[in-house]
C-alpha positions, 0 to 999 in steps of 0.5 A: 215590102216596098215597090221599086220604081223604074229608072225613067232615063231609059224608058224607050229601052223598057225591056232593057235594064241598062241605063246610060249615064254620064261620067264624072271625075268628081264622083271618083274623087268623092269616094274615101281617099283613105280609110285610116290616117297613118296606116302604111302597110301593104294591106292598108294600101290595098284597103284604100284602093278597094274602098275607093272603088268598092261600089263598082267592084264585085262583092267577092273581090271586096271580100277578098281585098279585106281578107275576110270570109263572110261566113266567119268574119274577122277573128278577135285577134285580127279585130284588135290588130286592125283597131290599133291601126284604124282607131275608133269608129267615131268622130272627134268631139267638138271643141267647146268655148267656155263662158269664161273665155267668151267673157274674156273675149268680150272684155278685149273689145277696145271700147270696153277697155276704155270704159274699164280704164275710166272706171278704175281711174275715177276710183283712184282719183276719189270719185268712187261712186262714179267709178263703181257705176262705170264698172257696174255698167259693164255688166249688162253690156258684157252679159248681152254680148255673151248671150248673143255669142254663146251657142252650143257647138254640138254638130259633131256630137249630133253626128256621133249620135246619128251613128248606131250605138251598137252593131251586129257583127260576125266575128270568129264565126258567131254573130254578136252585138258589138259597140259600133265604135269598135268596128274596123275595116273588114268587119262583117255587119248584119243589117235588118229593118230598124237598124242604123247603118254603123259604118260604110259597107259594101253589101254582100247579101241583100234580102229585100233590103230597103235603105232610107238614104234621104238624110245623106243624099236628099233622095225622098224614096228608100232605095233597094240595096243591090249586090251587082256593082254600080258603074265606076262614075255613079254618083253617091245617090246611085250607089246601090251596092253600098250602105252608108253609115248614118242611113236607116234600114227600113225593110228587109235584111242584108250583110256587108263588109265595112270599107270605111269607119270614123272620119274616112266614112261619108259622114266623117268627111262631112264632119271634117268639113264642119271643123274647117268652115268659119262663120262670118260676122253678121252684117250688123256686127261688122257695122258695129265693129267698124263704128266702134273702131272709129269712135275709139280713135275719136274718143282717145283724141277727144280725151287728150283734147279736153284734159289738155285744155284743163291742164292748160287752164290750171284746173284741178287735176281730179276734176280735169281727169273726171271731165276726161272720163265723162268725154270717154263715156259720152264718146263710146256707145255702149248701148248698141250691144244691149239694144241688139241683144234685147231686140234679137231676144224679143224677135226670137220670142216672136219667131217662136210663136210662129214655130221657128226656134232661134238657136243663134240670135245674130242669125235673125238680123243676118236674115234681113240681108239674105239675097240667096237661099239654097234649099233642099226639096224634100221636106222643105218645098214638099211634104216628104211623103209619097202620094199617088199622083196619077193612074194611067193606062192606054186609054189615058188618065183614069178616074172614078171606079176605074182608078179605084180598081187599079189602086186596089190591085196595086195595093194587093200586089204589095205583100206588106199590105197583107202582113207586116211585123208587129209594130212596123208601118207600111212602106212609103208606096204601100202607105200611099196606096192605102191613102189613095184607096181610102180617098177614092172611097174604097176599103184598103183592109185586106184579110191575110188569109187571102194571101196564098203566096208572094215573091218579093223583090230580090237582088237583080229583080225590081218587082214583086208578085203576090198570089191571092184571092181577089174580088173575082177569084184567085189571081196573081199581081205583079208590081214594080219597075215598068220595064220589068213588068212590061218585059214579063207581060210581053204584049204584042210589039204594037201594044208594047210600043204604045206602053213604052210611049206612055211610060215616056210621056208619064216620065216627063211629069217627074213622077216615080212610076210603077207598072202593074200586071195581072193574070188569072190563074192559068191565064196570060199576064196582062198589063193593067196600068201605070201608077205614078207617085210624087212627093206633093208640094207644101201649101203656100210654097208657090206664093212664098217663092213669088215673095222671094222674087219680089224681095230680090232674093234668089232661090236655088233648089239643090236635091239628090232627086232625079232631074225630072222629079226636081223639074216637076217640083220646080214647075209646080212651085212656079220655077223654070223646070228647064233650068235643071243642072245635074250635079255631075255637070257642076262637078266638071265646072271649075270655081270660076265657071260655077261662080259665073253661073250662080245668078242663073242657077235654079235647080241642081239635081242628083247633087252630092253633099259637098256640092251644096257646100261648094255653092255656099262657099263660092256664093259667099266669096262673091259677096252674097249673103246665103241662107241654107235650108236642109234636114239631113246629114248631107246638109251639115257642112253646107249649113255650117258654112252658111250665113244663116243655117236653117234646119227642119224640125223633123230633120236629123240631129246633125242638121239641127245642131248645125243650124241657126234656126229650126223650122218646127213646121218644116215649111219654106213659107215659114222661112220666108216669114223669118226673112221678113222678120229679119228685115223688120229687125234690121229696120228697127235696129237701124232706127234705134241706132240712129236714136242712140248715136244722135244722143251721143252726138248731143252729149259729146257736142255739149261737153266739148263746146261747153269745155271750150267756152270755159264751163267746168265739168258740164256733165258728170259720169252718172248723168251720162250713164243714166242717159245711155243705159236707162233712157237710151236703152229703154226708149230704143228697145221700144223700136222693136215693137214697130211694125214692118213698113209697107214696102218691107218685102218689095225692097232689095236686100241690104247688101254687105258693105252698105252701112246701116248709117248712110250719108243722109242718116249721118247728116240727120244725126249730126243736125239733130244731135248738134241742135240739142247740144247747142240748145242745151249750151244756150240754156246753160249760158243764159241761166243765171242760177247756180252751176248745178242748177244750170247744169241740170237744166241743160241736162234736162233739155238733152234728155227731153229732146231725146224722148221726143225725138224717139217718138217723132222719128219712128220711121225713116221713110214715113211721116209720123202722122201716117204711122200706126201708134206705138203705145210702148214707145210713147209710154217710154217717152212719158216715163223718161220725162216723169223720172226726169222731173222726179229725180230733183225731189227725191233727196238721194237721187237729187244728191247723186245727180246734183239735181234741183227742181225746175219751175214751170217757165223752165219746163216751158223752155225745155218743151219748146226746144224739144218739140221744135226740131221734131215739128220742123222735120215732120213738115219737111218730110211730109212736104218733100216725101224725102227718105232719110235712108238713102 
């Protein structure tokens, strides 16, 4: 069995089991408002009313309201009738998006429509090779976008899997295994250790019933199921009279009447929420959308301009249209989608090496903009494992031999430390005691023959008693809620007050306390001490939270645990334990009040599942970029609504299927590594984007100016596509290997609405691209050779200048000579130049590109033009220390 700690909000009234709690309208609203959609009978209305207050209603009244007798259950005919009205006890299947629909969605992008039109037009005017190349260029672009967009939407499937496939129900007076999908309101369900609760139940019998509700409430310690009604305003985490669907039975046995199935259950309410939240475009996606809209309009205007000039001069219609196609290709940047897909793919591989599984690639770059993390406590900040934190008596905190004696007696007071069913693990408290005894140098093994009897935890009593042979003879040991152990031991008033004061002082630590008493055979009960249990903080959490603060990222802990427990963990993690808000308080705040409190919020205790989702919704509405971490069913709706959803590897399938990232080691410190990686990715995407757009400015500027000055067909579509899809992509992807810059986690997050291409960067792009365009035009105008040779020389200037610029501008903040080497980027630049030199000497390539070899003097001109702006920029940046970012 498991120990049942006391409720430490009432330590001063240790003899009394009554607890004082605050009322909240929110928790009344949280209960199912309807059991079955579409039921209109008087009986159905009665069920709805009863389900809403079942936790606060005596078990017998709930039984009568559902017109069922526990000893008999529903009849088969009644089950059939109710099944028609109630529908199946399952969740609706998620709607999947087919690959074909994703592809069609991508092809509706304006710039792709323009490219398709350009390719088709080229084929129609007889330029079949160029036209087919334009159309073939769409394949990597579309594939990259589909890969980044396509993900398995299986959150609702996982919610169904979290429910038990079968249930043990009593029908027609007999117990039978039935599919959980067939349960109806009023069914009598039997529970035992190892079961998953198949629907929301009002408990009718509880024999040492212990339920792990952490997946639903975030409460790290299993709770004992009780028959006595809860208070009407009890939050979900305190409703001991109910067993919720999807939670696990870890000990004992019980029976309950089904009060809610399918979508009306607590899990169903969460599932319904999953379908109502829409994901927002990631920051870079939004940036690309804006950029493409601008460039699309610009491209249309430039096409009309170039084609109009050609017709005005009386040029050949085919050549004129081909020039328009070249302008379209030069104006629209196809590379960013490929760049983003490749960088995110490599980033996902890098994260996987740190035990972070990326399920949605775009989440990586969204990490770089996160300014608020809403995290649960159990399993993320803590180990999700109880350990003995302290052993105390009236003399103070015990250590050494005295501590070991109390730990040994506490272990002997647990009946599952003596005898357990085969294949079952000890309860969480017993396991903690076993580890503590071992750590103290003791032997935790017990001989079952020494156990002479036990009285387990039962409904209405929150302590257990064992009788057995101990080191110094036969004795009895009692362990459980401090108030109950104290009441049984009944010391004299002065000693009782001292123990009450000790309970109060120990309670302030946030530990879960149990009292221990002992009596020798025939003697009085004597209080032996208090044992405190806690879920210890993970390694590196304090440092990770400090890193978050330095990076301008706020962290809010949302947990189902007791406020004192949450506060203790917060204090251990370096947060302010006094800034704890209870979920009931938040429920009473309207949206405006809660939004105004977001900046000061640090810890929310005793929270309900929809409160985390509400925090996410309001924070996003306020312009925040929100990451949510969680591991339970209760986290699913908040995860689904977050900008970045992070699940724990040991969490429920529900959480993992709703997540963008899954942390294999469950650690918040690993999440902080992911945030740093996200920022590095955004930095490198920004560098690649600057490089790509400057290339397009150079190409487009060259074509437009050359056209104005009478040069016919300055560049051909194949030449432009070669720059965009080979040179640009291969070179810019090398930026992924750039290491994080030193101030990466000292900067504030990039806020939504702040463009990747700031005004200084746009100025830099215009200068760099414009210089290359003008230099190529000067070369083209001054070369006395043939048109094709002149064109190829100018084209080579553009290509080599870009290869040099990529290496010279690896950082937007730090001069080139201070950067660590990026051999891959250097190699990419060298390969680009070598391929450019090789094309004219390979006949098939020379014909396709209309290329001719350059002599040494021409290569010298190319090198001078390519290196000059890079050297000037390096000198200016070193001398002034000016950043090109803001």
